Structures are given as structure tokens and as C-alpha cells.
N, C-alpha and C positions, 0 to 999 in steps of 0.2 A: 400550480406552479410552486415550486419549493422557495422557501424563504432564504435569503442570503445567509450564509454561515451556519445553517442548519443541516444536518445530515439527513439524507433521504432515509426512509424507514423500510428498505427492501429487507426481505428475510436474509438471515446469514446463508442459508442454503443457495439462494439465488446468487448472492454475491461470490460465494465460493465457486459455484458453477461457472459464472462469468470469469472469475480468475483463473480457473482450470483451463478454460478455453483459450484465454489470452496467453498463458504460459505455454501451453501446447503449441500455439502459433509461434511463439518465440523460439522454442526448441526446434521446431520444424524448419524455420527459416535459418537458423544457425547450422543445423545439420546439412541442409541443402546448399549452404554457403560454404561448405567444406570444412567447418570447425569440428574439432575433436570433442565429442561429449564429455570426455574425462577432464578436459581443460575448462569447460564452462558450466557444468551442472552444479557444481559447489557453490558458484557465485550467484546463482539465480535465487530470488527470494521464494519462500515457501508460499503455498496457496494462501494461508492467512496473512502472511506479511504482504502479498500482493493485494489482498483485500484492504488491509489497513492503508497501504500506499494509494490505492484507488479512492478510498474515502477521504484521505488527507488531500488529494488532488482536487476532489470536489469542494473541499473547504477553501482551498486556495483560489480555485476559479471563482468561487462565491465572493471572494475578497478581491475581485477585479484582477486576479492573477499575481498580486503582489507577493514577492518572496517573503516568507515569514522569518522573523527573528528566531533566534534559538528558544527563546522563552515562548514565543507564539506558537512555534513548532511543537514544543512539549504540551502546551495548553491543548492543541488540536488533537494530539495523540491521546491525551487523557479524556478528552470529550468523546473520542471514538470508543475508548474502553468503557466508558460510562453507558454509550448507546448501544454497544454490543458486548455485554459482559463475557461471552464466550471468546472474544478476542483479547481479554485482558492480559492473559500470559504473554501472548505475542507482543502486544503494545508495550508491556513493561520490559521485555527482552529487548525491544527496539529502542526504548528510552535509554537503556543502559549502554547501547552502543551508537547512539544517534550521531555522535561527532565522527565516528568512523564509517558509517554507511556511505557507500557510493552514491546511493539514490537519494540521499537527503538533500534538502534545499541548500 
């Protein structure tokens, strides 16, 4: 059983494959809902952003689902970058625009 506030240590390849499947489902649902792909593809997160958001969600769930403050949100993202160094560039780009992201807490 994972400890609260500790990231699961799945391989990045597995996390990316899961994110790819989820994003494919989102695209499929939006296309079959009649949306124009030119209108929504640019606003979807990248695979790595989706991975970071998923890991962030796990940290929030481990904290009893409490909405994090801006500082806690930044700390969680830095924790993700430390746990998964290949995601560091994505995390830092997300930190730079955290206040403007639609999917931020």
C-alpha cells in the first residue's frame, strides 16, 4: 500500500502509456461529440503534462483530496520533478505558467 503523500514509483514508460491512452480517449470522445479538432487540440495537455497532472492528482488524493495552496502546488510539482527527472523540463514549464493553467487547482 502506498504511503500518503509519496509518489508511486511506476516507470515513466508505463505512466506515459497510461497518459497516451487517456488522452486518446479524450480526443475520441470530443471528436464523436462533434467538436472540431482544430478547436481543441491546442488546449489539451501534452503526454508529459498529463503524466505530471496525474501524479499531482495522486498527491492531492493522498492528502484527503484537499485543494492545495499555490505554495503546496509548487512543492508537489517540484517533488514530481525530483522523483521523475525526465519530467523536469515539463514540470518547470508548468511551474512557469501555473497561475494560467486551466487544469490547475
